[in-house]
DRENDO-1510 file (C-alpha; in Angstrom, 1 decimal, always signed):
<recs>
REC; n; res; u; v; w
REC; 1; MET; +9.3; -3.0; -14.0 .
REC; 2; ILE; +9.1; -2.3; -17.7 .
REC; 3; GLY; +7.3; +0.6; -19.3 .
REC; 4; ARG; +5.8; +3.9; -18.3 .
REC; 5; ILE; +4.9; +4.6; -14.7 .
REC; 6; PRO; +1.2; +5.6; -14.6 .
REC; 7; PRO; +0.2; +8.5; -12.4 .
REC; 8; ARG; -0.5; +6.9; -9.0 .
REC; 9; LEU; -1.9; +8.1; -5.7 .
REC; 10; SER; -1.1; +6.0; -2.7 .
REC; 11; ILE; -3.4; +6.3; +0.3 .
REC; 12; LEU; -2.6; +4.8; +3.7 .
REC; 13; PHE; -5.2; +4.3; +6.4 .
REC; 14; PRO; -5.7; +1.7; +9.2 .
REC; 15; ASN; -8.3; -0.9; +8.4 .
REC; 16; ALA; -6.7; -4.1; +9.7 .
REC; 17; GLU; -5.9; -5.7; +13.0 .
REC; 18; PRO; -2.4; -4.9; +14.5 .
REC; 19; ILE; +0.3; -7.3; +13.3 .
REC; 20; ARG; +0.7; -9.8; +16.2 .
REC; 21; ASP; +4.1; -10.8; +17.5 .
REC; 22; CYS; +6.0; -8.6; +15.1 .
REC; 23; ALA; +7.5; -5.4; +16.3 .
REC; 24; ASN; +9.6; -5.0; +13.2 .
REC; 25; ALA; +6.8; -4.5; +10.7 .
REC; 26; ARG; +5.2; -1.2; +11.7 .
REC; 27; ALA; +3.3; +0.0; +8.7 .
REC; 28; VAL; +2.2; -1.8; +5.6 .
REC; 29; ASP; +1.5; -0.4; +2.1 .
REC; 30; LEU; -0.8; -2.8; +0.4 .
REC; 31; VAL; -0.7; -2.1; -3.3 .
REC; 32; SER; -3.0; -4.8; -4.5 .
REC; 33; SER; -4.3; -8.2; -3.5 .
REC; 34; VAL; -2.6; -11.3; -4.8 .
REC; 35; THR; -4.9; -13.2; -7.2 .
REC; 36; SER; -2.4; -15.6; -8.7 .
REC; 37; ALA; +0.9; -17.2; -7.7 .
REC; 38; SER; +2.7; -15.5; -10.6 .
REC; 39; LEU; +2.7; -12.2; -8.6 .
REC; 40; LEU; +4.3; -13.6; -5.6 .
REC; 41; SER; +7.8; -14.0; -6.9 .
REC; 42; ARG; +8.3; -10.4; -8.1 .
REC; 43; LEU; +7.0; -8.3; -5.3 .
REC; 44; HIS; +10.0; -6.0; -5.3 .
REC; 45; CYS; +8.7; -4.7; -8.6 .
REC; 46; ARG; +5.5; -3.5; -6.9 .
REC; 47; ALA; +7.3; -1.6; -4.1 .
REC; 48; THR; +7.7; +2.2; -4.2 .
REC; 49; LYS; +11.3; +2.6; -5.1 .
REC; 50; THR; +11.9; +5.9; -3.3 .
REC; 51; ARG; +11.1; +4.6; +0.2 .
REC; 52; GLY; +10.3; +1.7; +2.4 .
REC; 53; MET; +11.3; -2.0; +2.5 .
REC; 54; THR; +10.4; -4.9; +0.3 .
REC; 55; ILE; +8.7; -7.9; +1.6 .
REC; 56; ARG; +12.0; -9.7; +1.5 .
REC; 57; GLN; +13.4; -7.3; +4.1 .
REC; 58; VAL; +10.3; -7.8; +6.2 .
REC; 59; VAL; +10.7; -11.5; +6.2 .
REC; 60; LEU; +14.3; -11.3; +7.1 .
REC; 61; SER; +13.7; -8.9; +9.9 .
REC; 62; CYS; +10.9; -10.8; +11.6 .
REC; 63; PRO; +11.7; -13.2; +14.5 .
REC; 64; PRO; +11.1; -16.9; +13.9 .
REC; 65; SER; +8.0; -16.7; +16.2 .
REC; 66; SER; +6.4; -14.0; +14.1 .
REC; 67; ARG; +2.9; -14.8; +12.7 .
REC; 68; LEU; +3.2; -12.2; +10.0 .
REC; 69; LEU; +3.2; -14.7; +7.2 .
REC; 70; ALA; +0.7; -17.1; +8.7 .
REC; 71; ASP; -1.9; -14.7; +10.0 .
REC; 72; CYS; -1.6; -11.2; +8.4 .
REC; 73; LEU; -0.7; -11.8; +4.7 .
REC; 74; PRO; -3.4; -14.2; +3.7 .
REC; 75; CYS; -6.2; -12.2; +5.4 .
REC; 76; ILE; -5.4; -8.8; +3.9 .
REC; 77; GLY; -4.1; -10.0; +0.6 .
REC; 78; PHE; -0.4; -9.3; +0.4 .
REC; 79; VAL; +2.2; -6.8; +1.5 .
REC; 80; ALA; +4.2; -4.9; -1.0 .
REC; 81; THR; +6.0; -2.3; +1.0 .
REC; 82; VAL; +6.7; -1.8; +4.7 .
REC; 83; ARG; +7.5; +1.6; +6.1 .
REC; 84; PRO; +8.9; +2.3; +9.5 .
REC; 85; MET; +6.4; +4.4; +11.4 .
REC; 86; GLU; +5.4; +5.1; +15.0 .
REC; 87; THR; +2.5; +2.7; +15.1 .
REC; 88; THR; +2.3; -1.1; +15.3 .
REC; 89; ALA; -0.9; -1.2; +13.2 .
REC; 90; ALA; -1.0; -2.7; +9.8 .
REC; 91; LEU; -1.8; +0.2; +7.3 .
REC; 92; PRO; -3.0; -1.2; +4.0 .
REC; 93; ALA; -3.1; +1.3; +1.2 .
REC; 94; VAL; -5.1; +2.0; -1.9 .
REC; 95; SER; -3.1; +2.7; -5.1 .
REC; 96; VAL; -5.2; +4.8; -7.5 .
REC; 97; HIS; -4.0; +4.8; -11.2 .
REC; 98; PHE; -5.5; +8.1; -12.5 .
REC; 99; THR; -4.3; +8.7; -16.0 .
REC; 100; LYS; -6.2; +11.9; -16.8 .
REC; 101; ARG; -4.9; +14.4; -14.2 .
REC; 102; TYR; -3.8; +16.9; -16.8 .
REC; 103; SER; -6.9; +16.6; -19.0 .
REC; 104; LYS; -9.3; +19.4; -19.8 .
REC; 105; GLU; -12.2; +17.0; -19.3 .
REC; 106; LEU; -11.2; +16.3; -15.7 .
REC; 107; GLN; -10.7; +20.0; -14.9 .
REC; 108; GLU; -14.2; +20.8; -16.3 .
REC; 109; GLN; -15.7; +17.8; -14.5 .
REC; 110; LEU; -14.3; +18.9; -11.1 .
REC; 111; ASP; -15.3; +22.5; -11.6 .
REC; 112; ARG; -18.8; +21.5; -12.6 .
REC; 113; LEU; -19.3; +19.2; -9.6 .
REC; 114; ILE; -17.7; +21.6; -7.1 .
REC; 115; ASP; -20.1; +24.3; -8.3 .
REC; 116; ARG; -23.1; +21.9; -8.2 .
REC; 117; LEU; -22.3; +20.7; -4.7 .
REC; 118; GLY; -21.5; +24.2; -3.5 .
REC; 119; LEU; -18.0; +23.2; -2.3 .
REC; 120; ALA; -15.9; +26.0; -3.8 .
REC; 121; SER; -15.4; +28.2; -0.7 .
REC; 122; LYS; -15.2; +25.2; +1.6 .
REC; 123; LEU; -12.4; +23.6; -0.5 .
REC; 124; ASP; -10.6; +27.0; -0.7 .
REC; 125; SER; -10.5; +27.2; +3.1 .
REC; 126; VAL; -8.8; +23.8; +3.4 .
REC; 127; PHE; -6.8; +23.0; +0.3 .
REC; 128; PRO; -4.1; +25.2; -1.5 .
REC; 129; GLN; -5.0; +27.0; -4.7 .
REC; 130; THR; -3.7; +25.3; -7.8 .
REC; 131; GLY; -4.0; +25.9; -11.6 .
REC; 132; LEU; -5.6; +22.4; -12.0 .
REC; 133; GLN; -8.0; +21.2; -9.3 .
REC; 134; TRP; -6.7; +17.6; -9.1 .
REC; 135; PHE; -3.2; +18.6; -7.8 .
REC; 136; ARG; -4.5; +20.6; -4.8 .
REC; 137; PHE; -5.9; +17.7; -2.9 .
REC; 138; TRP; -2.6; +15.8; -2.4 .
REC; 139; ILE; -0.2; +18.6; -1.4 .
REC; 140; GLN; -0.9; +18.1; +2.4 .
REC; 141; SER; -0.5; +14.8; +4.0 .
REC; 142; PRO; -2.3; +13.7; +6.0 .
REC; 143; ILE; -5.3; +15.3; +4.5 .
REC; 144; PRO; -6.9; +17.8; +7.0 .
REC; 145; ALA; -9.9; +16.2; +8.7 .
REC; 146; GLU; -12.3; +18.7; +7.4 .
REC; 147; GLY; -10.9; +18.3; +3.9 .
REC; 148; ALA; -11.4; +14.5; +3.9 .
REC; 149; ALA; -15.2; +14.9; +4.2 .
REC; 150; LEU; -15.3; +17.5; +1.4 .
REC; 151; LEU; -13.1; +15.3; -0.8 .
REC; 152; HIS; -15.2; +12.3; -0.1 .
REC; 153; GLN; -18.3; +14.2; -1.2 .
REC; 154; LEU; -16.6; +15.4; -4.4 .
REC; 155; LEU; -15.0; +12.2; -5.5 .
REC; 156; GLU; -18.1; +10.1; -4.8 .
REC; 157; ALA; -19.9; +12.4; -7.3 .
REC; 158; VAL; -17.0; +11.9; -9.7 .
REC; 159; TYR; -17.3; +8.1; -9.4 .
REC; 160; ASP; -21.1; +8.1; -9.9 .
REC; 161; GLU; -20.8; +10.4; -13.0 .
REC; 162; ASP; -18.0; +8.3; -14.5 .
REC; 163; ALA; -19.8; +5.0; -13.8 .
REC; 164; GLN; -22.8; +6.3; -15.8 .
REC; 165; ALA; -20.6; +7.4; -18.6 .
REC; 166; TYR; -18.8; +4.1; -18.9 .
REC; 167; GLN; -22.1; +2.2; -18.7 .
REC; 168; SER; -23.8; +4.2; -21.4 .
REC; 169; SER; -20.8; +4.1; -23.8 .
REC; 170; GLY; -19.8; +0.5; -23.2 .
REC; 171; ARG; -16.1; +1.5; -22.9 .
REC; 172; SER; -13.8; -0.3; -20.5 .
REC; 173; ASP; -12.5; +1.7; -17.5 .
REC; 174; TYR; -9.4; -0.6; -17.3 .
REC; 175; GLY; -9.9; -1.0; -13.5 .
REC; 176; GLN; -9.8; +2.7; -12.8 .
REC; 177; GLN; -13.4; +2.8; -11.3 .
REC; 178; ALA; -12.5; +0.0; -8.9 .
REC; 179; ASP; -9.4; +2.0; -7.7 .
REC; 180; LEU; -11.5; +5.1; -7.3 .
REC; 181; SER; -14.2; +3.2; -5.5 .
REC; 182; ALA; -11.6; +1.9; -3.0 .
REC; 183; PHE; -10.3; +5.4; -2.5 .
REC; 184; VAL; -13.8; +6.8; -1.9 .
REC; 185; GLN; -14.3; +4.0; +0.7 .
REC; 186; SER; -11.0; +4.9; +2.3 .
REC; 187; LEU; -12.1; +8.5; +2.6 .
REC; 188; GLY; -15.4; +7.4; +4.2 .
REC; 189; ARG; -13.6; +5.3; +6.7 .
REC; 190; SER; -11.2; +8.1; +7.5 .
REC; 191; VAL; -14.1; +10.5; +8.1 .
REC; 192; SER; -16.3; +8.1; +10.1 .
REC; 193; SER; -13.5; +6.8; +12.3 .
REC; 194; ASN; -11.5; +10.0; +12.6 .
REC; 195; ILE; -8.4; +8.3; +11.2 .
REC; 196; PRO; -5.8; +10.5; +9.4 .
REC; 197; LEU; -5.5; +9.8; +5.7 .
REC; 198; HIS; -1.9; +9.9; +4.3 .
REC; 199; VAL; -1.6; +10.6; +0.6 .
REC; 200; ASN; +1.3; +10.7; -1.9 .
REC; 201; LEU; +1.1; +11.6; -5.6 .
REC; 202; THR; +3.7; +9.8; -7.6 .
REC; 203; ALA; +6.1; +12.0; -9.5 .
REC; 204; PRO; +6.2; +11.5; -13.3 .
REC; 205; GLY; +8.7; +8.9; -14.3 .
REC; 206; HIS; +9.6; +5.9; -16.5 .
REC; 207; THR; +11.3; +2.6; -15.9 .
REC; 208; ASP; +12.8; +0.7; -18.8 .
REC; 209; PHE; +16.0; -1.1; -20.0 .
REC; 210; GLY; +17.4; -1.3; -16.5 .
REC; 211; TRP; +17.0; +2.5; -15.7 .
REC; 212; TYR; +14.6; +4.1; -13.3 .
REC; 213; THR; +14.0; +7.7; -14.4 .
REC; 214; ILE; +12.1; +10.4; -12.5 .
REC; 215; PHE; +11.3; +13.4; -14.7 .
REC; 216; SER; +11.7; +17.0; -13.5 .
REC; 217; HIS; +8.7; +18.0; -11.4 .
REC; 218; CYS; +7.5; +20.3; -8.8 .
REC; 219; PRO; +8.3; +18.8; -5.4 .
REC; 220; ARG; +5.2; +20.4; -3.8 .
REC; 221; CYS; +2.4; +19.3; -6.1 .
REC; 222; LYS; +4.3; +16.7; -8.3 .
REC; 223; ALA; +3.2; +18.4; -11.5 .
REC; 224; ALA; +5.6; +17.8; -14.4 .
REC; 225; ALA; +8.2; +20.6; -15.1 .
REC; 226; PRO; +7.9; +22.5; -18.4 .
REC; 227; VAL; +11.2; +21.2; -19.7 .
REC; 228; GLU; +12.2; +18.6; -22.3 .
REC; 229; ARG; +12.3; +15.1; -21.0 .
REC; 230; TRP; +15.1; +12.6; -21.4 .
REC; 231; LYS; +17.9; +15.1; -21.0 .
REC; 232; ARG; +20.9; +14.0; -18.9 .
REC; 233; LYS; +21.4; +17.4; -17.2 .
REC; 234; TYR; +19.2; +20.4; -16.5 .
REC; 235; LYS; +20.0; +24.0; -15.4 .
REC; 236; ASP; +20.0; +24.8; -11.7 .
REC; 237; GLU; +18.0; +28.0; -12.1 .
REC; 238; GLU; +14.7; +28.0; -10.2 .
REC; 239; ILE; +11.4; +28.2; -12.1 .
REC; 240; GLU; +7.9; +28.8; -10.8 .
REC; 241; CYS; +5.4; +25.9; -10.9 .
REC; 242; ALA; +2.6; +26.7; -13.3 .
REC; 243; ILE; +0.2; +24.6; -11.2 .
REC; 244; CYS; +0.9; +25.6; -7.6 .
REC; 245; GLY; +3.2; +28.5; -7.8 .
REC; 246; ALA; +6.1; +26.9; -5.8 .
REC; 247; LYS; +9.7; +27.7; -6.9 .
REC; 248; TYR; +12.0; +24.9; -7.6 .
REC; 249; SER; +15.0; +23.7; -9.7 .
REC; 250; PRO; +14.2; +21.2; -12.4 .
REC; 251; ALA; +17.8; +19.8; -12.0 .
REC; 252; LYS; +17.1; +18.9; -8.3 .
REC; 253; THR; +14.0; +16.9; -9.0 .
REC; 254; HIS; +15.3; +14.9; -11.9 .
REC; 255; SER; +17.1; +11.6; -11.5 .
REC; 256; ALA; +18.1; +8.6; -13.6 .
REC; 257; LYS; +19.4; +5.5; -11.7 .
REC; 258; ARG; +20.1; +2.0; -12.6 .
REC; 259; ASP; +17.6; -0.5; -11.3 .
REC; 260; ASN; +18.9; -3.0; -8.8 .
REC; 261; TRP; +18.4; -6.3; -10.6 .
REC; 262; GLU; +20.2; -8.2; -7.8 .
REC; 263; LEU; +17.2; -8.1; -5.5 .
REC; 264; LYS; +16.4; -11.6; -4.3 .
REC; 265; GLU; +13.0; -13.0; -5.0 .
REC; 266; LEU; +10.8; -14.3; -2.3 .
REC; 267; ARG; +11.3; -17.9; -3.2 .
REC; 268; ASP; +15.0; -17.4; -2.7 .
REC; 269; VAL; +14.5; -16.0; +0.7 .
REC; 270; LEU; +12.1; -18.6; +1.9 .
REC; 271; GLY; +13.5; -21.5; +0.0 .
REC; 272; GLN; +11.6; -23.3; -2.7 .
REC; 273; ALA; +9.6; -25.7; -0.5 .
REC; 274; GLU; +8.5; -23.0; +1.9 .
REC; 275; PHE; +7.7; -20.6; -0.9 .
REC; 276; GLU; +5.4; -23.1; -2.6 .
REC; 277; LYS; +3.6; -23.8; +0.7 .
REC; 278; PHE; +3.2; -20.0; +1.3 .
REC; 279; ALA; +2.0; -19.4; -2.3 .
REC; 280; ALA; -0.6; -22.1; -1.9 .
REC; 281; ARG; -1.8; -20.7; +1.4 .
REC; 282; CYS; -2.2; -17.3; -0.2 .
REC; 283; LEU; -4.3; -18.7; -3.1 .
REC; 284; VAL; -6.5; -20.6; -0.6 .
REC; 285; ALA; -7.0; -17.4; +1.3 .
REC; 286; GLN; -8.2; -15.8; -2.0 .
REC; 287; GLY; -10.8; -18.6; -2.4 .
REC; 288; ALA; -9.0; -21.4; -4.3 .
REC; 289; SER; -9.3; -25.0; -3.1 .
REC; 290; GLU; -6.2; -26.6; -1.7 .
REC; 291; THR; -6.1; -28.9; -4.8 .
REC; 292; ASP; -6.4; -26.1; -7.3 .
REC; 293; ALA; -3.9; -24.0; -5.3 .
REC; 294; ALA; -1.4; -26.8; -5.4 .
REC; 295; GLN; -1.8; -27.3; -9.2 .
REC; 296; ILE; -1.5; -23.6; -9.9 .
REC; 297; VAL; +1.7; -23.4; -7.8 .
REC; 298; GLN; +3.2; -26.5; -9.4 .
REC; 299; LYS; +2.4; -25.3; -13.0 .
REC; 300; HIS; +3.7; -21.8; -12.2 .
REC; 301; GLU; +7.0; -23.1; -10.6 .
REC; 302; GLU; +7.7; -25.4; -13.6 .
REC; 303; GLY; +7.3; -22.4; -15.9 .
REC; 304; GLU; +9.5; -20.3; -13.5 .
REC; 305; ARG; +12.2; -23.0; -13.6 .
REC; 306; GLN; +12.2; -23.0; -17.4 .
REC; 307; ARG; +12.3; -19.2; -17.4 .
REC; 308; ARG; +15.3; -19.1; -15.1 .
REC; 309; GLU; +17.2; -21.6; -17.3 .
REC; 310; LYS; +16.5; -19.6; -20.4 .
REC; 311; TRP; +17.5; -16.4; -18.7 .
REC; 312; ALA; +20.7; -17.9; -17.4 .
REC; 313; LYS; +21.7; -18.9; -20.9 .
REC; 314; GLN; +20.9; -15.5; -22.3 .
REC; 315; ALA; +22.8; -13.8; -19.5 .
REC; 316; GLU; +25.9; -15.9; -20.1 .
REC; 317; ALA; +25.8; -15.2; -23.8 .
REC; 318; SER; +25.5; -11.4; -23.0 .
REC; 319; ARG; +28.5; -11.6; -20.6 .
REC; 320; ARG; +30.6; -13.4; -23.2 .
REC; 321; HIS; +29.7; -10.8; -25.8 .
REC; 322; GLN; +30.6; -7.9; -23.5 .
REC; 323; ARG; +33.8; -9.6; -22.5 .
REC; 324; PHE; +34.8; -9.8; -26.2 .
REC; 325; VAL; +33.9; -6.2; -26.9 .
REC; 326; GLU; +35.9; -5.0; -23.9 .
REC; 327; LYS; +39.0; -7.2; -24.5 .
REC; 328; VAL; +39.1; -7.0; -28.3 .
REC; 329; ILE; +37.1; -4.1; -29.7 .
REC; 330; TYR; +38.0; -1.6; -26.9 .
REC; 331; CYS; +41.5; -3.0; -26.3 .
REC; 332; GLY; +44.1; -0.2; -25.9 .
REC; 333; LEU; +41.6; +2.6; -26.3 .
REC; 334; GLU; +41.3; +5.3; -23.6 .
REC; 335; ASN; +38.0; +5.1; -21.7 .
REC; 336; LEU; +36.8; +8.7; -21.0 .
REC; 337; SER; +33.9; +7.7; -18.8 .
REC; 338; PRO; +33.9; +8.9; -15.1 .
REC; 339; ARG; +32.1; +5.5; -14.4 .
REC; 340; ASP; +29.2; +6.9; -12.5 .
REC; 341; ASP; +25.4; +6.5; -13.1 .
REC; 342; ASP; +25.3; +9.9; -14.9 .
REC; 343; GLU; +27.2; +8.7; -18.0 .
REC; 344; PRO; +27.7; +5.4; -20.0 .
REC; 345; GLU; +30.3; +3.0; -18.7 .
REC; 346; TRP; +32.5; +3.3; -21.8 .
REC; 347; LEU; +33.1; +6.6; -23.6 .
REC; 348; PHE; +35.7; +7.4; -26.3 .
REC; 349; SER; +37.2; +10.3; -28.3 .
REC; 350; PRO; +36.0; +10.8; -31.9 .
REC; 351; GLU; +39.3; +9.2; -33.2 .
REC; 352; ASP; +38.9; +6.1; -31.0 .
REC; 353; THR; +35.3; +5.9; -32.0 .
REC; 354; GLU; +36.4; +5.6; -35.6 .
REC; 355; GLU; +38.9; +2.9; -34.6 .
REC; 356; ILE; +36.0; +0.9; -33.0 .
REC; 357; PHE; +34.1; +1.1; -36.3 .
REC; 358; ARG; +37.2; -0.4; -38.1 .
REC; 359; ARG; +37.6; -3.2; -35.5 .
REC; 360; CYS; +33.9; -4.1; -35.5 .
REC; 361; GLU; +33.9; -4.4; -39.3 .
REC; 362; ALA; +37.0; -6.5; -39.2 .
REC; 363; HIS; +35.3; -9.0; -37.0 .
REC; 364; GLY; +32.1; -9.2; -39.0 .
REC; 365; GLY; +30.1; -7.1; -36.5 .
REC; 366; LYS; +28.0; -4.0; -36.9 .
REC; 367; VAL; +27.4; -0.8; -35.1 .
REC; 368; LEU; +23.9; -0.5; -33.7 .
REC; 369; TYR; +23.8; +2.8; -31.8 .
REC; 370; LEU; +26.0; +5.8; -31.5 .
REC; 371; SER; +25.5; +8.5; -28.9 .
REC; 372; HIS; +27.3; +11.8; -28.0 .
REC; 373; VAL; +27.8; +12.9; -24.4 .
REC; 374; SER; +28.5; +16.5; -23.7 .
REC; 375; GLU; +29.8; +18.0; -20.5 .
REC; 376; SER; +26.9; +20.5; -20.2 .
REC; 377; GLY; +24.3; +18.0; -21.2 .
REC; 378; GLU; +22.9; +20.5; -23.8 .
REC; 379; HIS; +24.4; +18.6; -26.8 .
REC; 380; ASP; +23.7; +15.0; -26.0 .
REC; 381; GLU; +22.6; +13.1; -29.1 .
REC; 382; TYR; +21.5; +9.5; -29.7 .
REC; 383; LEU; +21.4; +7.8; -33.1 .
REC; 384; GLN; +20.3; +4.4; -34.3 .
REC; 385; VAL; +22.6; +3.2; -37.0 .
REC; 386; SER; +20.5; +1.6; -39.7 .
REC; 387; TRP; +23.2; -0.1; -41.8 .
REC; 388; PRO; +26.7; -1.3; -40.9 .
REC; 389; THR; +28.2; +1.0; -43.5 .
REC; 390; SER; +26.5; +4.1; -42.2 .
REC; 391; ALA; +28.3; +4.3; -38.8 .
REC; 392; LYS; +31.0; +6.7; -40.2 .
REC; 393; LYS; +28.3; +8.8; -41.8 .
REC; 394; ALA; +26.4; +9.0; -38.4 .
REC; 395; LEU; +29.6; +10.1; -36.7 .
REC; 396; GLN; +30.3; +12.7; -39.4 .
REC; 397; LYS; +26.7; +14.0; -39.0 .
REC; 398; LEU; +27.1; +14.4; -35.3 .
REC; 399; ARG; +30.5; +16.1; -35.6 .
REC; 400; GLU; +29.0; +18.6; -38.2 .
REC; 401; LYS; +26.5; +19.5; -35.5 .
REC; 402; GLY; +29.3; +20.4; -33.1 .
REC; 403; CYS; +29.4; +17.1; -31.2 .
REC; 404; ASN; +33.1; +16.6; -30.7 .
REC; 405; GLU; +33.4; +15.4; -27.0 .
REC; 406; LYS; +32.7; +11.8; -25.9 .
REC; 407; PHE; +31.0; +9.0; -27.8 .
REC; 408; SER; +29.3; +5.8; -26.7 .
REC; 409; VAL; +29.1; +3.0; -29.2 .
REC; 410; THR; +26.9; -0.1; -29.1 .
REC; 411; VAL; +28.1; -3.0; -31.3 .
REC; 412; LYS; +27.0; -6.5; -32.2 .
REC; 413; ILE; +29.6; -9.2; -32.9 .
REC; 414; PRO; +28.5; -12.5; -34.4 .
REC; 415; THR; +28.1; -15.3; -31.8 .
REC; 416; GLU; +30.4; -17.6; -33.7 .
REC; 417; VAL; +33.2; -15.0; -33.6 .
REC; 418; VAL; +32.8; -14.7; -29.8 .
REC; 419; ASP; +32.6; -18.5; -29.3 .
REC; 420; GLN; +35.8; -19.0; -31.4 .
REC; 421; TRP; +37.6; -16.4; -29.3 .
REC; 422; GLU; +36.3; -17.9; -26.1 .
REC; 423; GLU; +37.4; -21.5; -26.9 .
REC; 424; PRO; +41.2; -21.1; -26.3 .
REC; 425; ARG; +40.4; -19.3; -23.0 .
REC; 426; GLY; +38.4; -22.2; -21.8 .
REC; 427; LYS; +41.1; -24.8; -22.4 .
</recs>
């Protein structure tokens, strides 16, 4: 997953037949239907990272006689996450990407509609009081039965009002109306069939460059904490949530972990031949003809083969470069890193950092980035070095600001230098 994580609300409710012959798969979180074969190979990117199993784990845990793949997946779209629960029913979910939860416009819209529908006292009797209306509805899970009916009435009015606004303005809703429509239908089904509706508001976060970051937030209502983002450490002192009033420590709800890029893709689990058959079946289930499905899968898999070959070459070049840096540029220098996910893998003293500059220049390389890591986390700094000759000035600038602890240096060595160094090793 690359880029910002949009605010997301996941809703679980039973609307499918029980999974036959499969006691291992107890609850299914259906994030979205598969409409092209390109989505099939990267389902671990769709899974909620903080809980559940990926489809890979489901396939591995199912007995050979299981009809999960043959019967369940094509008819309900596709499974992204499986959660162990106390029921054997498949529980598809709706994922609502709602990007305006902090906006003044949303608050005014909800206040206006609540007043118009006469829902204020009824909502107050069911949902907790919050500074912003949107957050109060997702604190309790499952939603109280009487609350689901009230929320259905309110959000149906929100959907109708937004639909008119988008139609009159001609603006795109980027799929948000479809998500909200599915959610409103989920609420209706929950009310009419007396089925508990489980909800979960995604905490604010970001995933990029191999790191999955969850920003400090209130664990009760999931509102973002009033602290600066992108700091490595936060104070343990509790603060009061401005939205719901709960007390919490920003340090305890913040995390930054490396993504696990070693997850196997579905084609690796099933095998290439079985994966292609399965992909074609899914496309046919979505309305494609068998001929078109076969052509789509064939074209996609050829592109995937080329992508993998290109990625393998790039990964090998990156490994060779890192090996040179560690064996030549860092050789003999003391690594001050504790080697955990909280700090970079290589950290050096100010004196050794200057030595890295000298060695890098001697091999025709350049310094790209320089960062300072402090014990408290209060004096962490990160600088992009614009020119090869400015690395020393960047270090001097940081030291003048009182940054004298540990430094991380990102360098780039010419490919020909790395290749020349590797040649004798390969003989």
